[in-house]
N, C-alpha and C positions, 0 to 999 in steps of 0.2 A: 778106740772109738766105745770100748768097752768102759774104760776106766771114766772118760768124759760124762757120759752116760748116767753111768753112779755117783758123778759127785752132783750131778745136775739134782737130781732125784735127792740125791743128803739134803741139798743146799732147800731144795722145796720142802722137804721133812721138816726140818729145823725151822724155816718161815711158819707152818703150820702150826709146829709145837707153842710158840709164839702166838700166833693167833688165837688158839684157843686158852692161854694163858690171860692174853688179855681181856678175850671174852670173860673170862672167871672172876677178874681183878676186882669187881665191884661188888662182888658178893663173898669171896674170897679172896682179901688183899694179902693173908699168908702163903706168899706160894714161892717155889722154888722151880726155875725152867731147867729141865736136860742137868738135875745133879746125879755125877756118876755115885754106883752104889758103893763106890770104895769111901766116894765121902761121907756115907752113911755105916761105914765098917765093914763092909763087904771087903772079903779077901780081892787079889787080884788075879787071883787064878783059882778057879774057873772066874773068865771075866763075865760079869753078871750086864756089862754094858751100863744104863743111867734109865734115870727115871723121865719120861719126858716133859710132866708135868707133875709134880709134887702139891697138893694145895690143903688146905686144913683151918679146921675152925675150932678154936681152942674152948668154945662154950659148950657146944656139944659131942666134943673128942672126934670129930669125922675126919679122915685121913683121904682123902683122894689121891688113889696112884695110878695117875695116868698113861695110857699109851698112844700117841696119836700116831694115825696111819691114813696117809694120803694117797689111797691106793685108785685104779684105775677101774672105771666102769665096767663092770663082765656083764658082755653083751650075748655071747655065745654061752651054750652047754657047756663047752670046752673051756672059758673061761671062768665060769660057776665051779665046775669041777676044779678047774685049778687052786680057785683063792679058797676053797674049802680044804683042799690037801696042804696049802700051805697055812693053813690057822687052824686047826684041827684041835690046839691045845694041849697036845702033846710032849710034858714036860722032858722025856727022855730022849726026845727028836732033836737033836742041836739045829736045824734046819726050819724048826716048825718056829716061825714069827709069834705067833701065840702063845707057844710053850715057853720061849724067850721072858716075857712077861711074867710068865705066871709062875715060871724061876725065881725071879725078883721078888713076885709078890709074896710066894712062900718064904723066901731067905728073911725077911723083914718082918713076916708075923713071929718067925722061929727066934730072930736077935732085933727087937725094938730098942734094944737101947739108948742107942745114936736118934734113931727116928724120934723117941721121947723127948731126949737132951733138944733137939732141933726144934720141936715144935712144942714144946713145953706141956704137953699133952701126958700125964700117965699111964707105964705100960699097959696096966688093966685096965684104962678104961678109953682106949683106942679101937674107934669102929673102922675095920677097915673096909675101903670102897675101893676096888680095884675097877679101871673103866677104862676102854679101847673108844676112841673118837677118830670118826672116821669124815674123811670130807662129805661121803653123800651115800647114799645105801649100797649096804654089801651082804652077800649071802650069808656071812655068820650071823647076821642080826634075826636069821628068820628060819634058821634051823636048831633042832637041840641036838644034836647029833654030833656035835662037839665038846670038848671036854670044856666049856665054858659057857657060863649061863649069857643065852642070848639078850637076856636083860644088861647086861654091862657091856654090849655095844650099841654103841649112840653116836648118831651122827651130830656136827657141831651144831647145824639147826635145831635141833631136840635137847642140846644139850641145857638150858634154862629149867626147863620142863620136869627136865630128869634130876636135875638138882634141887628140885623143890620135894620132890618125895624122898630124897636123903639126908637132907637140913631142915632144920626149922631156921628159917630162914631169919634173920633183923628185921621190921618192920623198917627199919630206916635204911635198909641198902636198896640201892640201884638197880632198877632191872636192869637185865642182860637185854644189849640190840646189837 
């Protein structure tokens, strides 16, 4: 039963990453969904997983490294505490979901050559923008006690507004809807 529930959650997670990518497409058409870190030059061991949505703008050099999280709403104090424990941003804790994302971002910043080749943005001109996009409000977006800026945790509903603060948008671009 645990395996079945895990496969359902995995499927919904992939669908959510696709929704985020589709939402970004009108503003950032240059993107890859669920790109394996090994495709970006990372070693197979330790397994750094994948970047859920990698999107970029060659004009301004912005590279979005997006982790998509479709989390259950934390309704009780215990659920809030559990989410904060699971998403501390501790890169030394292999079980920390936010730590995994930070390890990927750190590795890419230290090894930008393949990402630069893929995006066409020179390594020294990449403006790194790691984000965690969630389905709804989560405790991590309200607290400074985690090792990740709360400004980098954005709901899918707020993504367009957040992007306008990160990217000089092309006036010809279609608004996200």
